Structures are given as structure tokens and as C-alpha cells.
C-alpha positions in Angstrom: 0.0 0.0 0.1 1.7 3.1 -1.1 0.8 6.4 -1.6 2.8 9.6 -3.9 2.0 13.2 -3.8 2.1 15.2 -7.6 3.1 18.5 -8.1 -0.2 19.6 -8.2 -0.6 19.8 -4.6 -0.8 22.6 -2.3 2.5 24.0 -0.3 1.1 22.6 2.8 0.6 19.0 1.3 3.9 19.1 0.2 5.0 20.3 3.7 3.4 17.2 5.3 4.0 15.0 2.8 8.0 15.8 3.6 7.2 15.6 7.6 5.7 12.3 6.7 9.1 10.8 4.8 11.4 9.5 7.7 8.3 7.1 9.0 7.4 6.2 5.7 11.2 5.1 4.9 11.3 3.3 8.0 8.0 1.4 7.0 10.1 0.3 3.6 12.9 -0.9 5.9 9.9 -3.0 7.9 10.8 -1.0 10.9 7.2 -0.6 11.9 7.6 0.0 15.8 10.1 2.8 14.5 7.5 4.1 12.4 4.7 4.2 15.0 7.0 6.2 17.4 8.1 8.5 14.0 5.0 9.3 12.6 2.9 9.5 16.3 5.7 12.2 16.9 4.5 14.0 13.3 1.1 13.7 14.4 1.7 15.5 17.8 3.1 18.2 15.9 1.0 18.6 13.2 -2.6 16.6 13.9 -3.8 17.7 10.6 -1.1 15.8 8.5 -3.5 13.2 6.3 -0.1 11.5 5.6 1.1 10.9 8.4 -2.3 9.1 9.8 -2.4 7.4 6.6 1.5 6.1 6.9 0.7 5.3 10.7 -2.4 3.2 9.8 -0.4 1.3 7.4 2.7 0.4 10.5 0.0 -0.9 12.7 -1.7 -3.0 9.6 1.8 -4.6 9.0 1.5 -5.1 13.1 -1.3 -6.9 12.4 -3.3 -4.1 14.8 -6.2 -3.6 12.5 -8.3 -1.6 15.2 -5.7 1.2 15.2 -5.0 0.5 11.3 -8.5 1.5 10.1 -8.7 4.3 12.7 -5.8 6.0 11.5 -7.1 5.7 7.5 -10.5 6.9 9.0 -8.6 10.0 10.3 -6.5 10.7 7.0 -10.6 9.8 5.0 -11.6 12.7 7.2 -9.2 15.3 6.7 -9.1 14.6 2.9 -12.0 12.6 1.7 -11.1 12.2 -1.5 -7.4 10.3 -0.2 -7.8 7.2 -2.2 -4.8 5.2 -0.6 -6.4 5.5 2.9 -9.2 4.4 0.9 -7.8 1.2 -0.3 -5.9 1.0 3.1 -9.3 1.0 5.0 -10.9 -1.6 2.7 -7.9 -4.1 3.0 -8.1 -3.3 6.6 -11.6 -4.0 6.6 -11.3 -7.3 4.6 -8.8 -8.4 7.1 -11.4 -8.4 9.6 -14.2 -9.8 8.0 -16.1 -6.9 7.2 -16.4 -7.8 3.4 -19.4 -5.6 2.8 -17.5 -2.6 4.0 -14.8 -3.7 2.4 -16.4 -3.6 -1.3 -17.9 -0.1 -0.7 -14.5 1.3 -0.1 -12.9 -0.5 -3.4 -16.0 0.8 -5.4 -15.8 4.1 -4.3 -12.0 4.1 -5.8 -13.2 2.6 -8.7 -16.0 5.1 -9.3 -13.3 7.8 -9.4 -10.4 5.5 -11.1 -12.3 2.9 -13.2 -8.7 0.9 -13.5 -7.2 1.5 -10.7 -5.1 -1.2 -10.0 -5.4 -0.8 -5.8 -9.4 -0.9 -6.4 -9.4 -4.0 -8.5 -7.1 -6.0 -6.4 -9.1 -4.9 -3.1 -12.4 -6.0 -5.2 -11.0 -9.0 -6.7 -9.9 -10.3 -3.0 -12.6 -9.3 -1.4 -15.2 -11.4 -4.0 -12.7 -14.2 -3.8 -12.8 -14.7 0.0 -16.6 -14.6 -0.4 -16.8 -17.3 -2.6 -17.8 -15.2 -5.6 -15.8 -16.9 -8.3 -17.1 -15.0 -11.3 -16.8 -11.3 -9.7 -13.8 -12.5 -8.6 -11.7 -13.6 -11.9 -13.5 -10.5 -13.4 -11.4 -7.8 -11.1 -8.6 -10.2 -10.3 -8.1 -10.6 -14.4 -8.5 -6.6 -15.0 -5.8 -6.1 -12.2 -3.4 -8.0 -14.1 -3.7 -6.0 -17.4 -2.6 -3.1 -15.0 0.9 -4.9 -14.4 1.5 -5.3 -11.6 4.6 -6.2 -9.5 5.7 -9.8 -9.9 5.3 -11.3 -6.5 1.5 -9.9 -6.6 0.9 -11.1 -10.2 2.1 -14.6 -9.2 -0.5 -14.5 -6.3 -3.3 -13.2 -8.6 -2.1 -16.2 -11.2 -2.5 -18.6 -7.8 -6.1 -17.4 -7.4 -7.0 -17.4 -10.7 -5.8 -20.7 -11.5 -8.0 -21.7 -8.5 -10.8 -20.0 -10.2 -10.3 -21.9 -13.2 -10.3 -25.2 -11.8 -13.5 -23.9 -9.8 -15.3 -23.4 -13.2 -13.8 -26.7 -15.0 -15.5 -28.9 -12.0 
């Protein structure tokens, strides 16, 4: 779960992104406890920093502290309602919590604005797969593969699609 900032962002957003970068780097190094500490400090000095809330949510997600992760993603969305990364993060967290209907709503919200968003397609495909909705899962996962994902994720999705093909042939 990654996110980026574009040049079109306002100066305050760029400043907030920069403030969260150290925590982001700690996440990339799988230093989740250190990332929590760093991002908590950022939020203490700027509670409106949506990026710090988002990356703190990711740190908690990686630590399997799903309630805390969801709270962080929701806070990021309250601060920036069109924050697609936070929508996807919340969706995956809800999926892991077994809240499939809510996870699907998050994914569909992303796909309404960005119909070919790889992370939205992946999330929706996983939710349908977990619910045993094979036809729907297959469609979203195949669309996801067309976006050119990283090899590791593509192999995981190919494995799921292989299971689905076996199901359809049975």
C-alpha cells in the first residue's frame, strides 16, 4: 500500500508529505515500531497531517493491529476525503477484519473515480475471492493483472485465478 504526492498539491500538502517521509522510510525498511513512534511524533506536532495518519495506519496494519490501522485510515479520510490510498488501506483493513461489505464499498468508491485503479481492482477481487464469489473475483483479478503489477503480486493473483479456473471446470 503506497501513495504519492504530485506537483499539483498545495505547498501545505508538500510540507506535510515531507514531514511524514522519515516514517515512510522506516515502513519501507520494515521497522514498524520505529515508524509508529516517528509518525506519532509527526501527528503530535501536526494533527492535520493526513499523510502521517495514512502511513501510521499502514504501520499498524503491518503489525496486525487492525482496529488502530482502521482508525488512522479513517482519520486520513476525514482530513482528505478523496485520499484514494487511505480508501484502499481502510478497505484492506476491513477485509482482514472480515467486514467484506464495508471493504467492497471502499473499493467501489475508488473505482467510481478511477475505473482502472490497480489497487481498487485488487482489493475488490480479493474480497470477492474471500466471499466465494468466483465469477466476480475472476473478472476483477484479470483486470488487475492487465495493469502490470509487480511480479510477486502477479504470481499471487495467478495462483488465485488458477484456483478459480479449476472451480469453473469442476
